[in-house]
VOPARO-285615 format. One record per residue (C-alpha): residue number from 1; residue in three letters; x, y, z. Coordinates in Angstrom, 2 decimals. Each point is the difference from the previous one (the first is absolute). Last residue first. Example, Ala and Ser with C-alpha at 12.3 -4.5 7.8 and 13.67 -1.06 7.14 Angstrom:
<atoms>
{nr 2	rest ser	xx 13.67	yy -1.06	zz 7.14}
{nr 1	rest ala	xx -1.37	yy -3.44	zz 0.66}
</atoms>
This chain:
<atoms>
{nr 319	rest trp	xx 3.22	yy -9.02	zz 14.94}
{nr 318	rest leu	xx 1.12	yy 1.02	zz -3.49}
{nr 317	rest ser	xx 0.88	yy -3.54	zz -0.98}
{nr 316	rest thr	xx 2.85	yy -2.31	zz -0.95}
{nr 315	rest asp	xx -0.10	yy -3.55	zz 1.38}
{nr 314	rest asn	xx 0.21	yy -1.50	zz -3.51}
{nr 313	rest leu	xx -3.31	yy -1.71	zz -0.83}
{nr 312	rest lys	xx -2.12	yy 0.45	zz 3.14}
{nr 311	rest arg	xx 1.12	yy 3.57	zz 0.63}
{nr 310	rest ser	xx -0.61	yy 0.86	zz -3.65}
{nr 309	rest leu	xx -3.51	yy -1.45	zz 0.12}
{nr 308	rest trp	xx -0.85	yy 1.94	zz 3.18}
{nr 307	rest asn	xx 1.30	yy 3.26	zz -1.52}
{nr 306	rest ser	xx -1.88	yy -0.68	zz -3.24}
{nr 305	rest phe	xx -3.22	yy -0.67	zz 1.96}
{nr 304	rest val	xx 0.33	yy 3.10	zz 2.21}
{nr 303	rest leu	xx 0.71	yy 2.25	zz -3.00}
{nr 302	rest leu	xx -2.80	yy -1.52	zz -2.07}
{nr 301	rest thr	xx -2.49	yy 0.53	zz 2.83}
{nr 300	rest phe	xx 1.11	yy 3.61	zz 0.47}
{nr 299	rest asn	xx -0.37	yy 0.67	zz -3.71}
{nr 298	rest val	xx -3.49	yy -1.52	zz -0.03}
{nr 297	rest ala	xx -1.02	yy 2.16	zz 2.97}
{nr 296	rest ser	xx 1.44	yy 3.09	zz -1.71}
{nr 295	rest asn	xx -2.10	yy -0.61	zz -3.13}
{nr 294	rest phe	xx -3.15	yy -0.57	zz 2.07}
{nr 293	rest leu	xx 0.67	yy 3.28	zz 1.80}
{nr 292	rest gly	xx 0.49	yy 1.80	zz -3.33}
{nr 291	rest val	xx -3.30	yy -1.36	zz -1.32}
{nr 290	rest ala	xx -1.82	yy 1.01	zz 3.18}
{nr 289	rest ser	xx 1.63	yy 3.43	zz -0.07}
{nr 288	rest ser	xx -1.11	yy 0.44	zz -3.63}
{nr 287	rest phe	xx -3.59	yy -0.82	zz 0.99}
{nr 286	rest ser	xx 0.05	yy 2.38	zz 2.97}
{nr 285	rest tyr	xx 1.51	yy 2.89	zz -1.98}
{nr 284	rest asn	xx -2.42	yy 0.01	zz -2.91}
{nr 283	rest phe	xx 1.02	yy 3.46	zz -1.26}
{nr 282	rest asp	xx -0.34	yy -1.13	zz -3.68}
{nr 281	rest gln	xx 3.42	yy 1.35	zz -1.05}
{nr 280	rest leu	xx 1.84	yy -0.50	zz 3.30}
{nr 279	rest gly	xx -1.39	yy -3.27	zz 1.29}
{nr 278	rest val	xx -1.35	yy -1.79	zz -3.06}
{nr 277	rest arg	xx 2.76	yy 1.00	zz -2.39}
{nr 276	rest tyr	xx 2.81	yy -0.39	zz 2.53}
{nr 275	rest val	xx -1.34	yy -3.29	zz 1.34}
{nr 274	rest tyr	xx -0.14	yy -1.33	zz -3.58}
{nr 273	rest ser	xx 3.60	yy 1.15	zz -0.56}
{nr 272	rest ser	xx 1.03	yy -1.83	zz 3.19}
{nr 271	rest val	xx -1.86	yy -3.21	zz -0.89}
{nr 270	rest val	xx 1.44	yy -0.23	zz -3.51}
{nr 269	rest asp	xx -1.25	yy 1.23	zz -3.39}
{nr 268	rest ala	xx 2.64	yy -0.76	zz -2.61}
{nr 267	rest thr	xx -1.16	yy -3.13	zz -1.85}
{nr 266	rest glu	xx -3.63	yy 0.82	zz -0.80}
{nr 265	rest tyr	xx 0.51	yy 3.66	zz 0.83}
{nr 264	rest thr	xx 2.08	yy 0.33	zz -3.19}
{nr 263	rest gly	xx -2.47	yy 2.01	zz -2.12}
{nr 262	rest pro	xx -1.03	yy 2.13	zz 2.97}
{nr 261	rest asn	xx 3.60	yy 1.28	zz 0.27}
{nr 260	rest tyr	xx 3.10	yy -1.24	zz 1.81}
{nr 259	rest leu	xx 3.44	yy 1.50	zz 0.43}
{nr 258	rest leu	xx -0.26	yy 2.78	zz 2.58}
{nr 257	rest ile	xx -2.87	yy -1.75	zz 1.81}
{nr 256	rest ile	xx 2.10	yy -3.16	zz 0.35}
{nr 255	rest lys	xx 3.15	yy 1.82	zz 1.09}
{nr 254	rest glu	xx -1.78	yy 1.72	zz 2.86}
{nr 253	rest phe	xx -2.29	yy -2.92	zz 0.96}
{nr 252	rest gly	xx 2.73	yy -2.02	zz 1.66}
{nr 251	rest val	xx -0.26	yy -3.79	zz -0.27}
{nr 250	rest asn	xx -0.34	yy -0.96	zz 3.64}
{nr 249	rest met	xx -1.62	yy -3.43	zz -0.26}
{nr 248	rest met	xx 3.36	yy -1.80	zz -0.13}
{nr 247	rest arg	xx 1.52	yy 2.17	zz 2.73}
{nr 246	rest gly	xx 0.47	yy -2.81	zz 2.52}
{nr 245	rest thr	xx 1.65	yy -2.08	zz -2.72}
{nr 244	rest glu	xx 2.59	yy 2.75	zz -0.46}
{nr 243	rest leu	xx 0.77	yy 0.00	zz 3.71}
{nr 242	rest ile	xx 0.46	yy -3.77	zz -0.04}
{nr 241	rest leu	xx 2.19	yy 0.24	zz -3.11}
{nr 240	rest leu	xx 2.11	yy 2.68	zz 1.70}
{nr 239	rest ile	xx 0.62	yy -2.31	zz 2.96}
{nr 238	rest val	xx 0.75	yy -2.97	zz -2.29}
{nr 237	rest ile	xx 2.47	yy 1.94	zz -2.16}
{nr 236	rest thr	xx 1.81	yy 1.32	zz 3.07}
{nr 235	rest pro	xx 0.25	yy -3.52	zz 1.46}
{nr 234	rest met	xx 1.30	yy -1.25	zz -3.41}
{nr 233	rest ile	xx 2.84	yy 2.52	zz -0.23}
{nr 232	rest gly	xx 2.77	yy -2.39	zz 1.06}
{nr 231	rest pro	xx -1.68	yy -3.04	zz -1.60}
{nr 230	rest ile	xx 0.14	yy 1.89	zz -3.35}
{nr 229	rest thr	xx 3.64	yy 1.04	zz 0.34}
{nr 228	rest val	xx 1.57	yy -3.20	zz 1.33}
{nr 227	rest his	xx -1.27	yy -3.14	zz -1.75}
{nr 226	rest leu	xx -1.55	yy 1.30	zz -3.22}
{nr 225	rest met	xx 2.20	yy 3.07	zz -0.45}
{nr 224	rest gln	xx 3.13	yy -1.94	zz 0.87}
{nr 223	rest lys	xx -1.05	yy -2.71	zz -2.46}
{nr 222	rest trp	xx -0.31	yy 2.59	zz -2.78}
{nr 221	rest arg	xx 3.31	yy 1.64	zz 0.95}
{nr 220	rest gly	xx 1.86	yy -3.30	zz -0.08}
{nr 219	rest ala	xx 0.14	yy -2.45	zz 2.90}
{nr 218	rest gly	xx 3.20	yy -2.04	zz 0.30}
{nr 217	rest asp	xx -0.20	yy -0.77	zz 3.71}
{nr 216	rest met	xx 2.66	yy 2.64	zz 0.63}
{nr 215	rest arg	xx -2.24	yy 2.48	zz -1.84}
{nr 214	rest ala	xx -2.91	yy -0.87	zz 2.32}
{nr 213	rest ala	xx 2.19	yy 0.50	zz 3.09}
{nr 212	rest glu	xx 1.10	yy 3.40	zz -1.27}
{nr 211	rest tyr	xx -3.60	yy 0.95	zz -0.77}
{nr 210	rest gln	xx -1.02	yy -0.99	zz 3.55}
{nr 209	rest glu	xx 3.01	yy 1.90	zz 1.37}
{nr 208	rest pro	xx -1.46	yy 3.18	zz -1.53}
{nr 207	rest asp	xx -2.79	yy -0.11	zz 2.68}
{nr 206	rest ile	xx -3.25	yy 1.20	zz -1.53}
{nr 205	rest gly	xx -1.14	yy 3.33	zz 1.48}
{nr 204	rest thr	xx 0.88	yy 1.99	zz -3.12}
{nr 203	rest leu	xx -2.59	yy -2.02	zz -1.92}
{nr 202	rest ala	xx -2.77	yy 1.22	zz 2.31}
{nr 201	rest ala	xx 0.82	yy 3.61	zz -0.91}
{nr 200	rest leu	xx -0.13	yy -0.94	zz -3.69}
{nr 199	rest tyr	xx -3.37	yy -1.64	zz 0.66}
{nr 198	rest ile	xx -1.42	yy 3.08	zz 1.71}
{nr 197	rest ile	xx 1.29	yy 2.39	zz -2.66}
{nr 196	rest thr	xx -1.26	yy -2.23	zz -2.85}
{nr 195	rest gly	xx -3.57	yy 1.13	zz 0.56}
{nr 194	rest trp	xx 0.83	yy 3.59	zz -0.88}
{nr 193	rest gly	xx 1.41	yy -1.03	zz -3.35}
{nr 192	rest ile	xx -2.99	yy -2.20	zz -0.89}
{nr 191	rest his	xx -2.57	yy 2.62	zz 1.00}
{nr 190	rest gln	xx -0.92	yy 1.98	zz -3.12}
{nr 189	rest trp	xx 0.80	yy -2.59	zz -2.68}
{nr 188	rest ile	xx -1.81	yy -2.72	zz 1.98}
{nr 187	rest gly	xx -3.04	yy 2.25	zz 0.40}
{nr 186	rest ser	xx 0.02	yy 0.77	zz -3.73}
{nr 185	rest ser	xx -0.03	yy -3.76	zz -0.71}
{nr 184	rest val	xx -2.92	yy -0.61	zz 2.39}
{nr 183	rest tyr	xx -2.26	yy 2.79	zz -1.29}
{nr 182	rest val	xx 0.81	yy -0.50	zz -3.70}
{nr 181	rest thr	xx -0.65	yy -3.75	zz 0.23}
{nr 180	rest arg	xx -3.18	yy 0.55	zz 2.01}
{nr 179	rest phe	xx -1.34	yy 2.49	zz -2.56}
{nr 178	rest phe	xx 0.76	yy -2.01	zz -3.15}
{nr 177	rest glu	xx -3.22	yy -2.05	zz -0.26}
{nr 176	rest pro	xx -2.17	yy 3.05	zz 0.72}
{nr 175	rest glu	xx 1.05	yy 1.95	zz -3.12}
{nr 174	rest leu	xx 0.16	yy 3.79	zz 0.29}
{nr 173	rest leu	xx 3.22	yy -0.12	zz 2.02}
{nr 172	rest phe	xx 1.80	yy -1.99	zz -2.70}
{nr 171	rest thr	xx -0.69	yy 2.17	zz -3.03}
{nr 170	rest ser	xx 1.27	yy -2.48	zz -2.61}
{nr 169	rest arg	xx 2.40	yy 0.02	zz -2.93}
{nr 168	rest glu	xx 0.34	yy -3.14	zz -2.08}
{nr 167	rest ala	xx 3.18	yy -2.07	zz 0.17}
{nr 166	rest gly	xx 2.75	yy 0.14	zz -2.65}
{nr 165	rest phe	xx 3.03	yy 0.06	zz 2.29}
{nr 164	rest trp	xx 0.40	yy 3.75	zz -0.53}
{nr 163	rest ala	xx -3.74	yy 0.36	zz 0.62}
{nr 162	rest met	xx 0.45	yy -1.58	zz 3.42}
{nr 161	rest leu	xx 2.85	yy 2.37	zz 0.80}
{nr 160	rest asp	xx -2.03	yy 3.02	zz -1.10}
{nr 159	rest asn	xx -2.99	yy -1.33	zz 1.97}
{nr 158	rest ile	xx 2.15	yy -0.08	zz 3.12}
{nr 157	rest ile	xx 1.39	yy 3.48	zz -0.73}
{nr 156	rest gly	xx -3.40	yy 1.62	zz -0.19}
{nr 155	rest glu	xx -2.06	yy 0.90	zz -3.09}
{nr 154	rest arg	xx -2.93	yy -2.23	zz 0.96}
{nr 153	rest ser	xx 0.46	yy 0.88	zz 3.65}
{nr 152	rest thr	xx 1.84	yy -2.41	zz 2.30}
{nr 151	rest phe	xx 3.08	yy 2.18	zz 0.57}
{nr 150	rest asp	xx -2.04	yy 3.19	zz 0.37}
{nr 149	rest lys	xx -2.48	yy -1.58	zz 2.43}
{nr 148	rest val	xx 2.82	yy -1.53	zz 2.04}
{nr 147	rest ile	xx 1.81	yy 3.35	zz 0.13}
{nr 146	rest gly	xx -3.17	yy 1.71	zz 1.23}
{nr 145	rest cys	xx -0.49	yy -2.78	zz 2.58}
{nr 144	rest ile	xx 3.53	yy 0.57	zz 1.26}
{nr 143	rest val	xx -0.58	yy 3.77	zz 0.15}
{nr 142	rest val	xx -3.14	yy -0.50	zz 2.11}
{nr 141	rest leu	xx 1.85	yy -2.53	zz 2.17}
{nr 140	rest ser	xx 2.65	yy 2.62	zz 0.74}
{nr 139	rest ile	xx 3.55	yy -1.07	zz -0.79}
{nr 138	rest phe	xx 2.12	yy -1.30	zz 2.87}
{nr 137	rest his	xx -0.47	yy -3.69	zz -0.85}
{nr 136	rest pro	xx 0.87	yy 0.67	zz -3.65}
{nr 135	rest met	xx 3.56	yy 0.96	zz 1.04}
{nr 134	rest tyr	xx 1.06	yy -3.16	zz 1.83}
{nr 133	rest thr	xx 0.58	yy -2.05	zz -3.19}
{nr 132	rest val	xx 2.34	yy 2.59	zz -1.53}
{nr 131	rest thr	xx 1.87	yy 0.47	zz 3.26}
{nr 130	rest gln	xx 0.49	yy -3.72	zz 0.58}
{nr 129	rest val	xx 1.15	yy -0.58	zz -3.58}
{nr 128	rest thr	xx 2.50	yy 2.83	zz 0.28}
{nr 127	rest arg	xx 1.27	yy -1.24	zz 3.37}
{nr 126	rest lys	xx 0.66	yy -3.48	zz -1.43}
{nr 125	rest phe	xx 1.68	yy 1.36	zz -3.13}
{nr 124	rest leu	xx 2.30	yy 2.13	zz 2.13}
{nr 123	rest ser	xx 0.69	yy -2.88	zz 2.45}
{nr 122	rest his	xx 1.07	yy -2.55	zz -2.64}
{nr 121	rest lys	xx -0.32	yy -3.26	zz 1.95}
{nr 120	rest val	xx -3.54	yy -0.91	zz -1.05}
{nr 119	rest glu	xx -1.14	yy -3.21	zz 1.74}
{nr 118	rest asn	xx -1.87	yy 1.88	zz 2.71}
{nr 117	rest leu	xx -1.72	yy 2.04	zz -2.69}
{nr 116	rest leu	xx -1.45	yy -3.22	zz -1.46}
{nr 115	rest leu	xx -1.22	yy -1.21	zz 3.40}
{nr 114	rest ala	xx -1.54	yy 3.42	zz 0.73}
{nr 113	rest leu	xx -1.73	yy 0.05	zz -3.40}
{nr 112	rest ile	xx -1.42	yy -3.50	zz 0.58}
{nr 111	rest val	xx -1.30	yy 0.93	zz 3.46}
{nr 110	rest pro	xx -1.43	yy 3.29	zz -1.31}
{nr 109	rest ala	xx -1.95	yy -1.91	zz -2.72}
{nr 108	rest pro	xx -1.23	yy -2.86	zz 2.22}
{nr 107	rest phe	xx -2.88	yy 2.08	zz 1.48}
{nr 106	rest gly	xx -1.24	yy 1.60	zz -3.21}
{nr 105	rest phe	xx -0.62	yy -3.08	zz -2.16}
{nr 104	rest ile	xx -1.86	yy -2.47	zz 2.22}
{nr 103	rest leu	xx -1.08	yy 2.39	zz 2.76}
{nr 102	rest glu	xx -0.92	yy 2.79	zz -2.41}
{nr 101	rest tyr	xx -1.92	yy -2.51	zz -2.11}
{nr 100	rest phe	xx -1.86	yy -1.22	zz 3.10}
{nr 99	rest ser	xx -0.80	yy 3.54	zz 1.11}
{nr 98	rest ile	xx -1.39	yy 0.84	zz -3.45}
{nr 97	rest leu	xx -2.00	yy -3.25	zz -0.06}
{nr 96	rest ile	xx -1.34	yy 0.37	zz 3.56}
{nr 95	rest thr	xx -1.11	yy 3.60	zz -0.49}
{nr 94	rest asn	xx -1.57	yy -0.73	zz -3.41}
{nr 93	rest lys	xx -1.94	yy -2.99	zz 1.34}
{nr 92	rest ile	xx -1.20	yy 1.85	zz 3.11}
{nr 91	rest thr	xx -1.08	yy 3.02	zz -2.05}
{nr 90	rest arg	xx -1.88	yy -2.08	zz -2.56}
{nr 89	rest trp	xx -1.49	yy -2.37	zz 2.57}
{nr 88	rest phe	xx -1.52	yy 2.81	zz 2.06}
{nr 87	rest tyr	xx -1.01	yy 2.39	zz -2.80}
{nr 86	rest ala	xx -3.57	yy -1.19	zz -0.55}
{nr 85	rest gly	xx -0.86	yy 0.15	zz 3.68}
{nr 84	rest thr	xx -0.86	yy -2.96	zz 2.24}
{nr 83	rest phe	xx 3.16	yy 0.21	zz 2.12}
{nr 82	rest phe	xx -0.02	yy 3.81	zz -0.05}
{nr 81	rest thr	xx -3.63	yy 0.35	zz 1.08}
{nr 80	rest glu	xx 0.51	yy -2.67	zz 2.66}
{nr 79	rest phe	xx 2.97	yy 1.97	zz 1.40}
{nr 78	rest his	xx -2.05	yy 3.21	zz 0.01}
{nr 77	rest glu	xx -2.85	yy -1.68	zz 1.91}
{nr 76	rest phe	xx 2.27	yy -1.55	zz 2.63}
{nr 75	rest gly	xx -1.50	yy 1.93	zz 2.94}
{nr 74	rest val	xx -2.09	yy 3.03	zz -0.95}
{nr 73	rest trp	xx 0.70	yy 2.26	zz 3.00}
{nr 72	rest asp	xx -1.37	yy 3.54	zz -0.32}
{nr 71	rest ser	xx 2.31	yy 3.02	zz -0.03}
{nr 70	rest gly	xx 0.41	yy 2.02	zz 3.21}
{nr 69	rest leu	xx 3.37	yy -1.43	zz 1.06}
{nr 68	rest ile	xx 1.71	yy 0.54	zz -3.35}
{nr 67	rest gly	xx -1.53	yy 3.41	zz -0.71}
{nr 66	rest leu	xx -3.65	yy 0.94	zz -0.40}
{nr 65	rest arg	xx 0.49	yy 2.56	zz -2.81}
{nr 64	rest pro	xx 2.82	yy -2.01	zz -1.58}
{nr 63	rest ser	xx -2.44	yy -2.94	zz -0.35}
{nr 62	rest tyr	xx 1.24	yy -3.53	zz 0.36}
{nr 61	rest asp	xx -2.42	yy -2.86	zz -0.37}
{nr 60	rest lys	xx 1.95	yy -2.08	zz 2.49}
{nr 59	rest phe	xx 1.99	yy -3.24	zz 0.08}
{nr 58	rest ala	xx 2.78	yy 1.26	zz -2.29}
{nr 57	rest ile	xx -0.23	yy 3.23	zz 2.03}
{nr 56	rest ile	xx 1.81	yy -1.98	zz 2.70}
{nr 55	rest ala	xx 3.26	yy 0.46	zz -1.93}
{nr 54	rest gly	xx 0.24	yy 3.56	zz 1.37}
{nr 53	rest tyr	xx 1.62	yy -1.27	zz 3.19}
{nr 52	rest met	xx 2.82	yy -1.39	zz -2.11}
{nr 51	rest pro	xx 1.05	yy 3.64	zz -0.53}
{nr 50	rest ala	xx 1.67	yy -0.04	zz 3.47}
{nr 49	rest tyr	xx 2.22	yy -2.99	zz -0.84}
{nr 48	rest his	xx 1.75	yy 1.11	zz -3.19}
{nr 47	rest phe	xx 0.45	yy 3.79	zz -0.17}
{nr 46	rest val	xx -0.02	yy 1.08	zz 3.65}
{nr 45	rest thr	xx 1.31	yy -3.13	zz 1.73}
{nr 44	rest tyr	xx 2.42	yy -0.95	zz -2.78}
{nr 43	rest tyr	xx 1.48	yy 3.49	zz -0.14}
{nr 42	rest leu	xx 0.07	yy 0.39	zz 3.79}
{nr 41	rest leu	xx 1.90	yy -3.28	zz 0.39}
{nr 40	rest val	xx 2.50	yy 1.08	zz -2.67}
{nr 39	rest pro	xx 0.39	yy 3.44	zz 1.59}
{nr 38	rest leu	xx 0.59	yy -1.65	zz 3.44}
{nr 37	rest leu	xx 2.78	yy -2.38	zz -1.06}
{nr 36	rest met	xx 2.66	yy 2.72	zz 0.12}
{nr 35	rest val	xx -1.03	yy 0.70	zz 3.61}
{nr 34	rest tyr	xx 0.32	yy -3.74	zz 0.72}
{nr 33	rest leu	xx 3.54	yy 0.02	zz -1.37}
{nr 32	rest leu	xx 0.87	yy 3.06	zz 2.09}
{nr 31	rest lys	xx -1.42	yy -1.65	zz 3.15}
{nr 30	rest asn	xx 2.29	yy -3.00	zz -0.29}
{nr 29	rest lys	xx 0.82	yy -0.60	zz 3.70}
{nr 28	rest arg	xx -3.21	yy 1.47	zz 1.40}
{nr 27	rest ile	xx -2.07	yy -1.82	zz -2.60}
{nr 26	rest asp	xx 1.86	yy -3.24	zz 0.81}
{nr 25	rest leu	xx -0.57	yy 0.50	zz 3.71}
{nr 24	rest leu	xx -3.70	yy 0.58	zz -0.60}
{nr 23	rest leu	xx -0.18	yy -3.08	zz -2.19}
{nr 22	rest gly	xx 1.79	yy -2.10	zz 2.62}
{nr 21	rest leu	xx -2.41	yy 1.23	zz 2.66}
{nr 20	rest ala	xx -2.91	yy -0.97	zz -2.18}
{nr 19	rest arg	xx 1.56	yy -3.40	zz -0.55}
{nr 18	rest pro	xx 0.86	yy -0.41	zz 3.69}
{nr 17	rest lys	xx -3.58	yy 0.95	zz 0.94}
{nr 16	rest lys	xx -1.70	yy -2.16	zz -2.60}
{nr 15	rest asn	xx 1.42	yy -3.21	zz 1.39}
{nr 14	rest gly	xx -1.99	yy 0.42	zz 3.23}
{nr 13	rest ile	xx -3.26	yy -0.17	zz -1.86}
{nr 12	rest pro	xx 0.98	yy -3.28	zz -1.63}
{nr 11	rest ser	xx 1.03	yy -1.42	zz 3.43}
{nr 10	rest thr	xx 3.64	yy -0.84	zz 0.79}
{nr 9	rest leu	xx 1.06	yy 3.42	zz 1.34}
{nr 8	rest ala	xx -3.14	yy 0.58	zz 2.00}
{nr 7	rest glu	xx 0.15	yy -3.49	zz 1.40}
{nr 6	rest gln	xx 3.62	yy 0.52	zz 1.12}
{nr 5	rest asn	xx -0.86	yy 3.32	zz 1.65}
{nr 4	rest met	xx -2.91	yy -1.53	zz 1.85}
{nr 3	rest val	xx 2.18	yy -2.86	zz 1.30}
{nr 2	rest thr	xx 2.63	yy 2.44	zz 1.31}
{nr 1	rest met	xx -2.64	yy 1.93	zz 1.90}
</atoms>
């Protein structure tokens, strides 16, 4: 009897019982915390995992009359149509370029602002700058796009400034070569203040004794920033960079369709806006689901690769 109990405890199957028992004991001990967790689990189950069932219409010729289960299977036909279509390379190229510019210019902007604010000792000025930079994040995207259109119009403030310096006026959003610049720069203006919150919170976690030790070694403020501040928030930067890389193919269609027009499709049309036009305007649900599924698969691959690369390079990763 004693031998059987020892085998049960040392075998893989036997290890599950203590773990399950430990989980039950933990639930019993912290039942209020688990109750608070329930709405979050329900939210993700109902709105994120349950709808994944509908992704199978990407492999079917979906008909609302027949339903998801009753529609005919077509295999990878919709994927092949997208890969060989006239808009494949244009949408992929625009999506990658806009995401790349956001990563290069948009991602470091909150880090730089947080580092600059960390050096400001005047609290009133610091709070004022934070408030002013936070505000655009809380404005509706429709209003933001309206402001962007006004600012970049031929009679807008940007053209007024350019004319003051002697440059020619231009209607930026009607010219394809300026669309990506307007899109990325307006995104930085809208989100830079909000992005600094995380980095400012990370800065508060740096041990003040490290700064004291650096000052004793003769380090000025620039050297303290290089050798204490930046290394202190580097794990946060890496984690957020991994998450940002995993969203490289997720350029939202809302802002794109609010800013673009047929004249700028050449540089503005991305995968998500193409899915919107084909799926909702042309009612081709299966084809748009196939394109969206392909987009999500690429994002997942990028996320796994960037996480693996980060773990190899600096031992910081999401999992």
